[in-house]
C-alpha positions in Angstrom: 87.1 38.8 66.5 87.8 39.8 63.0 84.2 40.3 61.5 85.4 41.1 58.2 88.8 41.1 56.1 89.0 41.4 52.4 91.6 39.4 50.4 92.6 39.1 47.1 94.0 35.2 47.4 93.3 33.2 50.7 95.0 29.8 50.7 93.5 27.6 53.6 95.8 24.3 53.8 94.0 23.1 57.1 90.2 23.4 57.9 87.7 25.9 57.5 84.8 26.0 60.1 81.9 27.8 59.3 78.5 28.5 61.2 75.2 26.1 60.3 73.5 29.1 58.6 76.6 30.7 57.0 76.2 31.1 53.1 78.9 32.3 50.5 78.2 35.2 48.2 79.5 35.3 45.1 79.9 39.3 43.3 79.1 38.4 39.8 80.8 40.3 36.9 77.7 42.4 36.6 78.1 43.5 40.4 74.9 41.2 41.0 75.3 38.9 43.9 74.5 34.5 44.3 74.5 33.2 47.7 75.3 29.5 47.9 74.0 27.9 51.3 76.4 26.0 52.9 73.7 23.2 53.9 72.5 22.8 50.1 76.7 22.6 49.2 76.8 19.6 52.2 74.1 18.1 50.6 76.2 17.6 47.3 78.8 16.1 49.4 77.9 12.4 48.5 77.5 12.8 44.8 79.6 11.2 42.5 81.4 13.2 39.6 79.2 11.7 36.9 76.0 12.7 39.1 77.1 16.3 39.3 77.5 16.3 35.8 73.4 15.4 35.1 72.8 18.7 36.7 75.3 20.8 35.5 74.2 22.9 32.3 70.6 22.0 32.2 67.8 24.2 30.9 64.3 24.4 32.6 61.7 22.8 30.3 64.4 21.3 28.0 65.2 17.5 27.8 68.9 16.9 27.2 70.6 13.6 26.8 72.2 12.7 30.2 70.6 15.5 32.2 68.5 15.9 34.7 64.7 17.3 33.7 63.3 20.5 35.8 60.2 21.8 34.5 59.7 24.7 33.0 57.3 27.9 34.2 54.6 26.1 32.7 55.3 22.8 33.7 56.0 21.5 30.4 59.2 19.9 29.1 60.0 20.0 25.2 61.5 17.1 23.0 61.2 14.2 25.0 62.1 10.8 23.3 60.9 7.4 24.2 59.4 6.6 27.8 59.1 3.2 29.3 56.9 3.2 32.3 56.0 -0.2 34.2 52.4 0.8 35.6 49.7 2.4 33.1 50.2 6.2 32.9 47.8 8.1 34.6 46.7 11.0 32.4 45.3 14.7 33.5 41.5 13.9 34.0 38.4 16.0 34.6 34.9 14.7 35.2 31.6 15.8 36.1 31.9 18.5 33.5 28.9 20.7 32.6 28.7 21.8 29.1 27.5 25.4 29.1 23.9 25.7 28.5 22.3 27.6 25.3 25.5 26.7 23.7 27.7 28.6 21.4 31.8 29.4 21.9 32.1 32.7 24.0 31.2 31.4 27.1 31.3 27.5 26.2 32.7 25.2 29.5 36.4 25.1 28.9 38.5 22.2 29.0 41.3 21.8 31.1 42.4 18.0 31.2 43.9 15.4 28.9 40.9 13.4 29.6 37.4 15.6 30.0 34.0 13.5 30.7 31.3 15.7 30.1 28.5 14.6 32.0 25.7 17.2 32.0 24.5 18.2 28.7 20.7 18.7 29.2 20.4 20.3 25.8 21.7 19.9 22.1 24.1 22.3 21.2 25.4 22.7 24.7 28.7 23.5 24.1 32.4 23.1 25.3 35.4 24.8 24.6 39.4 23.5 23.7 42.3 24.9 24.9 44.6 27.4 22.7 46.0 24.9 20.0 49.6 23.7 20.2 51.4 21.6 18.2 51.2 17.9 19.7 48.6 18.7 22.3 45.9 15.7 22.2 42.8 16.2 24.5 39.6 13.7 24.3 36.3 14.1 25.1 33.6 12.1 25.9 29.7 12.9 26.0 28.2 11.3 28.8 25.4 13.8 29.2 21.5 13.2 27.6 22.0 15.4 24.3 24.2 16.1 21.5 27.6 17.9 23.0 28.8 21.2 21.3 32.7 21.4 20.9 34.4 24.4 20.2 38.0 25.4 19.4 39.4 28.5 21.0 38.8 31.8 19.8 40.0 32.0 16.2 41.6 28.1 16.3 39.7 25.7 13.6 38.8 22.2 13.8 39.7 19.6 10.6 38.8 21.9 7.5 35.8 23.7 9.3 36.1 27.7 9.5 37.5 29.3 12.5 35.7 28.9 15.2 33.1 26.5 14.0 32.2 23.8 16.5 31.8 19.9 15.9 29.0 17.6 17.7 29.8 14.7 19.8 26.5 12.3 20.1 25.4 10.8 23.3 27.7 7.9 24.5 30.5 9.4 21.9 34.2 9.9 22.4 36.3 12.3 20.3 39.9 12.8 20.5 41.6 16.2 19.2 45.1 16.5 18.2 46.8 19.7 17.6 48.5 20.1 14.0 49.8 23.3 14.4 49.0 26.7 17.1 45.5 27.1 15.2 44.4 24.0 13.9 42.8 20.6 15.6 42.2 17.6 13.9 39.9 14.7 15.0 39.0 11.8 13.2 36.3 12.1 10.4 37.0 8.5 8.9 37.1 5.4 10.6 39.5 3.0 8.4 39.4 -0.9 8.9 42.3 -2.7 7.2 41.6 -6.0 5.6 43.1 -8.3 8.5 44.9 -11.3 6.0 46.0 -9.6 2.6 45.7 -6.1 3.5 44.1 -5.4 0.4 41.2 -2.8 0.6 39.9 -0.9 3.5 36.1 -0.8 5.4 35.8 3.1 5.4 33.1 4.3 7.4 32.7 8.2 6.9 30.2 11.1 7.6 29.2 13.1 4.7 27.7 16.9 5.0 23.8 17.0 5.9 21.5 19.4 5.2 21.2 20.5 8.5 22.9 19.5 11.8 21.5 16.1 12.3 23.0 13.1 13.7 23.0 9.9 11.6 23.0 6.7 13.8 23.8 3.0 12.9 22.8 0.6 15.4 21.6 -2.9 15.7 18.1 -4.4 16.9 18.1 -7.1 19.4 19.5 -10.1 17.6 18.7 -13.6 19.1 22.3 -15.1 18.0 25.6 -14.2 16.5 25.5 -12.8 13.1 27.5 -11.4 10.5 26.4 -8.9 8.3 27.9 -8.6 4.5 28.1 -5.8 2.4 28.0 -7.5 -1.1 29.5 -6.4 -4.1 27.3 -3.8 -5.9 29.1 -4.1 -9.1 29.4 -0.2 -9.4 31.5 2.6 -7.9 29.0 3.7 -5.6 25.8 2.4 -3.8 23.7 3.1 -1.3 22.0 0.8 1.3 18.1 -0.3 0.8 16.5 1.5 3.5 12.9 0.4 4.9 11.5 4.1 4.8 12.0 6.9 2.5 12.1 7.1 -1.3 14.8 5.2 -2.9 16.1 4.3 -6.6 17.3 0.4 -6.9 19.3 -0.2 -9.6 20.6 -3.7 -11.0 18.6 -7.4 -10.3 17.7 -8.3 -6.9 17.4 -11.8 -6.0 15.1 -13.0 -3.2 15.3 -16.8 -2.1 12.2 -16.2 0.3 9.0 -14.4 -0.8 9.0 -10.6 -0.5 6.9 -9.1 2.3 5.1 -6.0 0.8 4.4 -2.7 2.9 0.8 -3.9 4.0 -2.1 -2.8 5.9 -5.2 -4.8 6.6 -8.9 -4.2 8.4 -9.0 -0.4 7.1 -12.4 1.1 6.8 -13.5 3.4 3.6 -14.9 6.2 4.7 -18.2 6.5 5.0 -20.8 8.6 2.7 -17.5 8.6 0.3 -15.5 11.4 -1.5 -12.1 12.5 -2.3 -11.4 15.2 0.0 -12.1 12.8 3.5 -11.7 9.4 2.0 -9.3 7.2 3.9 -5.8 7.5 3.1 -4.2 4.5 1.9 -0.6 3.9 3.0 0.5 0.7 2.1 1.8 -1.2 -0.9 -1.2 -3.8 -0.3 -4.4 -2.6 1.1 -7.3 -4.7 2.1 -10.4 -2.6 3.0 -12.7 -4.9 5.1 -15.1 -2.3 5.9 -17.1 -0.5 3.0 -20.6 -0.7 4.1 -22.4 1.7 1.7 -21.7 1.6 -2.4 -19.3 4.5 -2.8 -17.5 4.6 0.5 -14.2 5.9 -0.3 -10.4 5.7 0.0 -7.6 7.3 -1.3 -4.0 6.6 -3.2 -0.8 8.4 -2.3 0.5 11.4 -3.9 1.5 10.0 -7.2 5.6 9.1 -7.7 6.9 7.6 -10.9 7.3 4.1 -10.3 5.4 3.7 -7.4 2.5 0.7 -6.8 -0.5 0.0 -4.4 -2.9 -2.9 -4.5 -6.1 -2.2 -3.2 -8.7 -5.4 -2.4 -12.3 -4.7 -1.5 -13.2 -7.1 1.1 -16.3 -5.4 1.9 -19.9 -5.6 1.7 -20.6 -3.0 -1.6 -18.5 -1.1 -4.2 -15.5 0.8 -3.2 -14.5 4.1 -4.6 -11.1 4.9 -5.0 -9.9 7.9 -5.2 -6.2 9.5 -6.6 -4.7 12.3 -4.3 -5.8 15.8 -5.0 -5.1 16.9 -8.5 -3.6 13.5 -9.7 -5.7 11.3 -12.0 -6.4 7.4 -12.3 -5.7 6.2 -15.9 -7.4 8.8 -18.7 -10.1 9.9 -16.3 -9.9 13.9 -15.5 -8.1 15.1 -12.2 -9.7 13.8 -9.0 -12.1 11.0 -10.2 -12.4 7.8 -8.5 -12.4 4.0 -10.2 -14.9 1.4 -8.5 -13.7 -2.3 -7.4 -16.6 -4.3 -6.6 -16.8 -6.7 -3.5 -14.2 -9.4 -3.8 -12.1 -7.5 -6.6 -8.7 -6.5 -6.5 -6.9 -3.8 -8.5 -3.5 -2.7 -9.0 -2.2 1.1 -9.3 1.0 2.1 -10.2 2.4 5.7 -10.7 3.5 6.5 -14.3 4.5 9.9 -13.9 4.0 12.4 -10.7 0.4 13.0 -11.0 -0.9 9.9 -12.8 -1.8 6.1 -11.4 -2.6 3.6 -14.2 -4.3 0.5 -13.5 -6.0 -2.5 -15.6 -8.4 -1.4 -18.0 -8.0 -4.5 -20.2 -7.3 -8.4 -19.6 -5.3 -9.7 -21.8 -4.1 -13.7 -22.1 -1.8 -14.6 -24.7 -2.1 -17.9 -26.5 -0.4 -20.3 -24.7 1.7 -21.8 -27.5 1.8 -20.5 -30.9 1.4 -16.8 -29.3 -0.9 -16.2 -32.3 -3.8 -13.6 -31.0 -5.1 -13.1 -27.5 -8.0 -13.2 -25.4 -8.9 -9.6 -24.5 -11.6 -8.9 -22.0 -12.6 -5.3 -21.8 -14.8 -2.9 -20.0 -16.8 -0.5 -22.0 -18.5 2.9 -20.7 -22.1 2.3 -18.9 -24.9 4.6 -18.9 -24.6 4.6 -15.0 -22.2 3.5 -12.7 -22.8 -0.4 -12.5 -21.1 -3.3 -12.8 -21.1 -5.8 -15.0 -20.2 -9.4 -13.4 -19.8 -12.4 -15.1 -19.7 -15.6 -12.9 -21.0 -19.3 -13.4 -23.4 -21.2 -12.4 -22.7 -24.2 -9.9 -20.8 -26.7 -12.5 -21.5 -30.8 -12.2 -18.1 -31.2 -13.4 -15.0 -29.5 -15.4 -16.4 -27.9 -18.2 -14.7 -25.7 -21.4 -16.8 -23.2 -23.1 -15.5 -22.2 -26.3 -16.3 -18.9 -28.5 -16.8 -19.8 -31.7 -15.4 -17.9 -34.7 -18.3 -15.7 -35.8 -16.8 -14.3 -38.9 -17.5 -10.6 -37.7 -17.8 -8.5 -34.4 -20.9 -10.1 -32.8 -22.5 -10.2 -29.2 -23.3 -12.9 -26.8 -26.6 -14.0 -26.8 -28.4 -13.5 -23.4 -31.4 -15.3 -21.6 -33.0 -11.5 -21.1 -33.4 -8.5 -22.9 -34.1 -7.7 -26.7 -31.1 -9.1 -29.4 -30.9 -9.6 -33.2 -29.5 -12.7 -33.8 -27.8 -12.5 -37.3 -26.3 -15.5 -39.2 -26.9 -19.2 -39.7 -27.4 -21.2 -36.4 -27.2 -24.7 -36.5 -28.9 -26.7 -33.3 -27.7 -30.2 -32.3 -31.0 -30.5 -30.7 -34.3 -29.4 -30.3 -34.7 -25.1 -29.4 -36.4 -24.7 -26.3 -38.1 -21.4 -26.2 -40.2 -22.1 -23.1 -38.7 -18.8 -21.4 -40.7 -17.0 -24.0 -44.5 -17.0 -22.8 -47.5 -15.1 -22.9 -48.1 -15.4 -19.0 -50.0 -18.3 -17.2 -54.0 -19.0 -17.4 -56.3 -18.5 -14.5 -56.4 -21.2 -11.6 -60.2 -22.2 -13.1 -58.1 -23.6 -16.0 -54.4 -24.6 -14.8 -56.4 -26.4 -11.6 -58.0 -29.2 -13.9 -57.2 -32.9 -13.0 -55.1 -34.1 -15.8 -55.3 -30.8 -18.1 -52.4 -30.0 -20.3 -51.8 -25.9 -20.8 -48.8 -24.4 -22.5 -48.4 -21.3 -24.3 -45.3 -19.7 -26.1 -44.3 -16.4 -27.7 -42.1 -16.4 -30.9 -40.8 -12.8 -32.8 -39.9 -13.7 -35.9 -38.4 -10.7 -37.9 -41.5 -8.0 -37.2 -44.2 -10.7 -36.8 -45.3 -12.0 -33.1 -46.7 -15.6 -33.0 -48.5 -16.3 -29.9 -49.5 -20.0 -29.5 -51.8 -21.9 -26.4 -51.9 -25.3 -26.9 -54.8 -27.2 -24.3 -55.9 -30.4 -23.0 -59.2 -30.1 -21.9 -59.1 -33.2 -20.0 -60.0 -32.5 -16.4 -61.9 -29.0 -17.1 -65.8 -29.1 -17.4 -68.9 -27.2 -19.8 -72.2 -26.3 -18.4 -75.9 -27.2 -19.5 -76.1 -22.9 -20.6 -75.2 -21.4 -23.9 -72.0 -19.2 -23.5 -71.2 -20.4 -20.2 -67.3 -20.3 -19.7 -65.3 -23.9 -19.6 -62.9 -24.5 -16.7 -63.2 -25.7 -13.5 -64.0 -25.0 -9.6 -64.6 -21.0 -8.7 -61.2 -19.5 -9.7 -60.8 -17.3 -12.9 -60.8 -19.7 -15.8 -59.2 -17.6 -18.7 -56.4 -19.1 -20.5 -54.1 -16.1 -21.2 -54.3 -12.2 -22.0 -53.0 -10.3 -24.6 -50.6 -7.2 -24.1 -48.9 -5.2 -26.9 -45.5 -5.1 -25.3 -45.4 -9.1 -25.4 -47.9 -10.0 -28.7 -48.2 -6.8 -30.2 -51.2 -5.6 -31.7 -53.0 -9.0 -32.9 -53.8 -9.0 -36.6 -55.2 -12.7 -37.5 -55.6 -15.7 -35.4 -57.0 -19.4 -35.9 -57.9 -22.6 -33.7 -56.8 -26.2 -34.9 -58.4 -29.2 -33.1 -55.9 -31.8 -32.7 -58.1 -34.2 -30.8 -62.0 -34.2 -30.7 -63.5 -33.2 -27.6 -65.7 -35.6 -25.6 -67.9 -35.8 -22.2 -68.7 -31.9 -22.3 -69.8 -29.8 -24.8 -68.9 -30.3 -28.2 -69.0 -26.9 -29.5 -66.8 -24.5 -28.4 -66.3 -21.0 -29.0 -63.5 -18.4 -28.0 -64.4 -15.2 -26.2 -62.3 -11.9 -25.1 -63.0 -9.8 -22.3 -61.7 -6.6 -20.7 -62.3 -8.6 -17.1 -60.1 -11.2 -15.5 -63.0 -12.5 -13.5 -65.0 -14.7 -15.5 -65.1 -18.5 -13.8 -66.7 -21.3 -14.5 -70.0 -21.9 -15.6 -70.4 -18.0 -15.5 -71.6 -16.4 -18.7 -68.9 -14.6 -20.7 -71.9 -12.1 -22.0 -71.3 -10.9 -18.0 -68.3 -9.4 -19.2 -67.4 -6.7 -21.8 -66.6 -9.7 -24.0 -66.3 -9.9 -27.9 -66.7 -12.5 -29.9 -63.4 -13.9 -31.7 -64.6 -17.5 -33.1 -68.0 -19.0 -32.9 -67.6 -22.6 -33.7 -71.6 -23.6 -35.2 -71.3 -26.8 -34.5 -69.2 -29.8 -32.6 -65.2 -29.4 -33.6 -63.4 -32.8 -35.4 -59.9 -33.7 -35.1 -58.0 -31.9 -38.0 -60.3 -28.9 -38.6 -59.3 -25.4 -38.0 -61.3 -22.2 -37.9 -60.2 -18.5 -38.4 -61.1 -16.0 -36.2 -63.7 -13.5 -37.0 -62.5 -10.4 -34.6 -59.0 -10.0 -32.7 -58.5 -8.9 -29.1 -57.4 -5.5 -28.0 -54.6 -4.8 -25.9 -54.7 -6.1 -22.6 -57.8 -8.2 -22.9 -58.6 -11.9 -21.3 -59.4 -15.1 -23.5 -61.9 -17.7 -22.7 -63.4 -21.1 -23.8 -67.2 -21.3 -23.9 -69.8 -23.5 -24.8 -71.0 -22.9 -28.1 -74.3 -24.3 -27.2 -76.3 -25.9 -24.0 -76.1 -29.3 -23.7 -74.8 -31.6 -20.5 -73.0 -30.6 -17.6 -70.1 -33.0 -17.7 -66.3 -33.4 -17.5 -64.3 -33.4 -20.6 -62.2 -36.9 -21.1 -60.9 -35.5 -24.3 -60.4 -32.1 -26.6 -57.6 -31.0 -27.8 -57.0 -27.7 -29.2 -54.1 -25.3 -30.5 -55.0 -21.7 -30.3 -52.6 -19.3 -32.5 -52.9 -15.5 -33.0 -50.2 -13.7 -35.0 -49.3 -9.8 -34.3 -47.0 -7.0 -34.9 -45.4 -4.3 -33.0 -47.4 -1.1 -33.4 
């Protein structure tokens, strides 16, 4: 058998038989050799010419029309056109990924799949890293961890408009798709755009803005009890903000509410016991109801003043409540850190007019309802001490209207107590009852008589003080001894006491007999004594006494007699028999005793 023979040309007109594992070796022009396995060549025997053309001239990793596809060295295919599949595409997916603890780019967990599910992200900022950017590449990342996930680009790449090597965050439950728009830049969604469904006029755009720090801003919903549509109204301005339930905001434009506005409110507040600003109970609501204020001066404290802020305080406690501003703030024109008081049942609204000053109502103004000419103004004045002046009404039997007359000049109300000067002519439609100006009561030895009438009054006109006693002796008795005290029973029988504070210094006096006495002794004298222990049938001379008027005989109706002496301050007045007689009860006898004095 000839093993080797070199031929320049070989023509075989019949059959060339070769062994099963034979091959053909072709020497190339560069003296390299290519080996063709005869088994592989035999496998092509059933292919048509058109099919052979599909594999002729192909380039690994490049798609060409009517040519077979062969993956490149990195398993890539370039410039592929449309692909239609009859099943969902199965993407390269990696799950169970753990983000790099403590974060950062250098050691971040590398993402190699098209879809990446990060299931472990224990601490905010734990990190993963994208592959090197290649134009057209897309990577999707889901954060199924417990904290915010940091996604870094590969070294020297960038994301969106950030500087190279900076990360973006994906919140818990969030998904982001990153698309490489160049060999160094990844882009991801920075704005959600929802086009109008019918007219396509306008879009709803949701976009994030830069925060002062790396904070997530989450928009979510409460648990709704029904399907709801929440509409953003047209604010009529180029830009506006949502009104939030917390934080400080400026609200412009007219806001119309179809139901009453519910203000932030706090009730059942307890004022700080013992009071003062430092530890005063802080008021945090717009409306604050203080229900416990046990001791006058227990305190609460307003917020730090912010221009335009309003706080209302109601005192539902038992005593006066002290309301302090916050430290270094002021209320009205008071010095900083001073309080105002709210009485029980009272309510005040405080409005901050700047960053350090609260204003509250100091004047109640009621304009005239029809002509608007003039106003009724009620205003507090400074008191000598921290006292409340309360204006209230007695129980009224019917609806009443009380009118303030035109006094013609500044004037004061006339009070039932205290000293006042009353000017001008006062015309009274009925008698004037000055019953309240009394000089005190008599002893029970006078007022206890059956049928006895006893009245007294004190009237000051200018500098003159007139003291009057009107007495009907009926029911009182005289005794048989001269200068025995007239009265009844065993109780003190003085008819009054003279004091400098009430009656002044006595300058003169008189007695007028209005009805002649009968039944008892008709010769009646008037004495004063320093003691109030004189009783009926007792001698006035047993006291430290002074004879003010001795009648010298029986009284008759219409006669009057003047004092010969005057009682000193704090002495008591007694009626005595002026002569001895029969012990008997009076059946008649009316007298008017008058004393004039002056302020010492």
